[in-house]
C-alpha positions in Angstrom: 13.9 30.4 -1.9 15.3 30.3 1.6 12.7 29.5 4.2 13.2 30.0 8.0 10.3 28.8 10.1 10.2 29.7 13.8 8.3 27.5 16.3 7.6 30.5 18.6 7.9 34.2 18.1 10.6 34.6 21.0 13.7 34.6 18.7 12.6 37.3 16.3 14.9 40.0 17.7 17.8 38.0 16.2 16.2 37.7 12.7 16.9 40.0 9.7 13.5 40.6 8.2 14.5 43.4 5.7 13.1 42.8 2.2 12.0 39.2 3.3 8.3 38.0 3.1 7.0 37.4 6.6 4.0 35.2 7.4 2.7 35.4 10.9 0.6 32.5 11.9 -1.7 32.3 15.0 -4.7 30.3 14.0 -6.2 30.1 17.5 -7.3 32.8 17.0 -5.7 36.0 16.0 -4.9 35.4 12.3 -8.2 33.6 11.8 -10.0 36.5 13.4 -8.1 39.0 11.2 -9.4 37.1 8.2 -13.0 37.2 9.5 -12.8 40.9 10.3 -11.5 41.8 6.7 -13.8 39.5 5.1 -16.7 41.2 7.0 -15.6 44.5 5.6 -13.4 46.0 8.2 -11.2 48.7 6.7 -8.2 47.5 8.5 -6.9 45.8 11.7 -4.4 47.5 14.0 -2.3 45.0 16.1 -1.2 46.3 19.5 0.8 44.6 22.2 -0.9 45.7 25.4 -4.6 46.4 26.3 -3.8 50.0 27.5 -2.0 50.8 24.3 -5.1 49.4 22.3 -7.5 51.6 24.4 -5.4 54.6 23.6 -5.3 53.9 19.9 -9.2 53.5 20.0 -9.7 56.7 21.7 -7.6 58.6 19.1 -9.4 57.1 16.2 -12.8 57.5 17.9 -15.8 55.3 18.4 -17.4 56.2 15.2 -14.5 54.8 13.0 -13.2 52.1 15.1 -14.0 49.1 17.4 -11.8 47.6 20.1 -11.3 43.8 20.3 -9.0 41.4 22.1 -8.5 38.8 24.8 -6.3 37.9 27.7 -6.1 34.2 28.5 -8.8 33.6 26.0 -11.3 35.8 27.5 -12.6 39.3 26.3 -10.7 42.1 27.8 -12.8 44.1 30.2 -14.3 47.2 28.6 -13.6 46.0 25.0 -16.4 45.7 22.6 -15.5 42.4 21.3 -13.2 39.5 22.2 -11.1 37.4 19.8 -13.7 35.0 18.4 -13.9 34.9 14.6 -17.6 34.4 14.9 -18.0 37.8 16.4 -16.9 39.7 13.4 -19.7 40.5 10.9 -20.6 43.3 8.6 -22.7 44.6 11.4 -20.1 44.7 14.0 -17.0 45.8 12.0 -18.0 46.7 8.5 -16.4 49.9 7.4 -14.5 50.3 10.6 -10.9 49.9 11.9 -10.4 47.3 14.4 -7.9 47.9 17.1 -6.8 44.4 18.3 -4.9 43.2 21.2 -4.4 39.4 21.9 -2.1 37.3 24.2 0.1 36.0 21.4 -0.6 37.0 17.8 -0.7 40.7 17.9 2.7 40.8 19.6 4.3 38.9 16.8 2.8 41.3 14.2 4.2 44.2 16.1 7.6 42.5 16.1 7.7 41.8 12.4 6.5 45.2 10.9 10.0 45.7 9.4 9.6 42.9 7.1 9.6 43.5 3.4 6.0 42.2 3.2 4.1 41.0 6.2 1.1 38.8 5.8 -1.4 37.3 8.2 -1.4 33.5 7.7 -4.0 31.1 8.7 -5.6 27.9 7.5 -8.6 29.7 6.4 -6.6 31.8 3.8 -3.6 29.6 3.3 -3.9 29.4 -0.6 -4.0 33.2 -0.8 -1.0 33.4 1.4 1.1 30.8 -0.5 0.2 32.5 -3.8 1.3 35.8 -2.5 4.7 34.4 -1.2 5.3 32.6 -4.5 4.5 35.7 -6.6 6.9 37.9 -4.6 9.6 35.3 -4.8 11.7 36.6 -1.9 13.2 34.7 0.9 10.5 33.7 3.5 10.2 34.0 7.3 7.3 32.0 8.9 6.5 33.0 12.5 4.4 30.5 14.4 3.1 32.7 17.3 2.7 29.7 19.7 1.1 30.0 23.0 2.7 32.3 25.7 6.1 31.6 24.3 5.6 27.9 23.8 5.1 25.4 21.0 1.7 25.1 19.4 0.7 22.3 17.1 -1.9 24.2 15.2 0.5 27.0 14.1 3.1 24.6 13.2 0.6 22.5 11.1 -0.4 25.7 9.2 3.3 26.6 8.6 3.8 23.1 7.2 0.9 23.4 4.9 2.2 26.7 3.7 5.5 25.2 2.9 3.9 22.1 1.3 1.8 24.3 -1.1 4.9 26.4 -2.2 6.5 23.0 -3.2 3.5 21.1 -4.6 1.3 23.8 -6.1 3.8 26.7 -6.9 6.7 24.2 -7.8 9.3 26.3 -5.9 12.6 24.9 -4.8 13.1 25.7 -1.1 15.9 25.5 1.3 14.3 24.9 4.8 15.7 25.3 8.3 15.1 22.2 10.6 12.0 23.7 12.1 10.5 24.1 8.6 11.3 20.6 7.7 9.6 19.5 11.0 6.6 21.5 10.2 6.2 19.9 6.7 6.6 16.4 8.2 4.0 17.2 11.0 1.5 18.5 8.3 2.0 15.6 6.0 1.4 13.2 8.8 -1.8 14.9 9.7 -3.1 16.2 6.5 -6.2 14.1 6.4 -7.1 14.9 10.0 -6.3 18.6 10.5 -9.3 19.5 12.4 -8.9 16.6 14.8 -5.2 17.3 15.5 -6.0 20.9 16.1 -8.9 20.1 18.4 -6.9 17.7 20.4 -4.0 20.1 20.8 -3.2 21.9 24.0 -4.8 25.2 23.1 -7.6 23.6 21.1 -8.6 21.8 24.3 -8.3 24.9 26.4 -10.5 27.1 24.1 -13.2 24.2 24.1 -13.1 24.2 27.8 -14.0 27.9 28.1 -16.7 27.7 25.5 -15.0 28.4 22.2 -15.1 24.9 20.5 -16.8 26.4 17.5 -13.8 28.8 17.1 -11.5 25.8 16.9 -13.7 24.2 14.3 -13.9 27.4 12.2 -10.0 27.9 12.4 -9.5 24.4 10.9 -11.5 25.1 7.7 -9.0 25.3 5.0 -9.5 28.3 2.5 -12.9 29.1 4.0 -12.0 33.0 4.1 -9.7 33.6 1.1 -8.7 37.1 2.3 -5.1 38.3 1.7 -4.2 40.4 4.8 -1.2 42.6 4.2 0.6 45.0 6.7 0.6 48.5 5.5 2.0 51.2 7.9 1.0 49.3 11.0 -2.4 48.2 9.8 -3.5 44.8 8.2 -5.6 45.4 5.2 -7.3 43.3 2.6 -5.8 43.3 -0.9 -7.5 42.0 -4.0 -4.4 40.7 -5.8 -1.1 39.3 -4.5 1.6 42.0 -4.2 4.7 41.8 -6.6 
């Protein structure tokens, strides 16, 4: 299996995603929150690029069937019902509803990768479900680390490294990695006994803690705590019980 990992989502316009499995990673906090939404019983999550676009989509769907969530600069967008904290999403807040989501980094990456053969939301909280799905499908893999406003983020790269590590050690796959993929594996293996600490001490982890979201950083570092497989179907991320073929 050929694996291309990208340390940010900026080069995606040059990448052929057709028939490939794509894993989008933004653990602080988009992909973690998507798992929380689906684990809480949301019907689906619709990623959007801009707050205005999200508001229009929510208006079309109607307040009875959808909620509006998202952030800019880590803070809930004005007039949205919810922000981007995984702790906000419970059966009471999102159960049985679609969530229209707009975040600074992650949702843009999801919109950019919709033409992939299979697009998955990857986080530490669901990493084993993701690696199982990737291995089962057996197609070449593109791992997109969303990063932070176009820059590198340690937490997404650590998660990408763990994904590759599981594919080789748990699923016994032979992989051909690009240099960024090799770097991600080295970074993960150097920090595998202290993931939570490495993430909390990273630039974005420190920023979120400084604006009151230290608990979000802690939750995002809990490996396999939300074993949800979030699959993109027609522009909406939905929970699937079994790994797609």
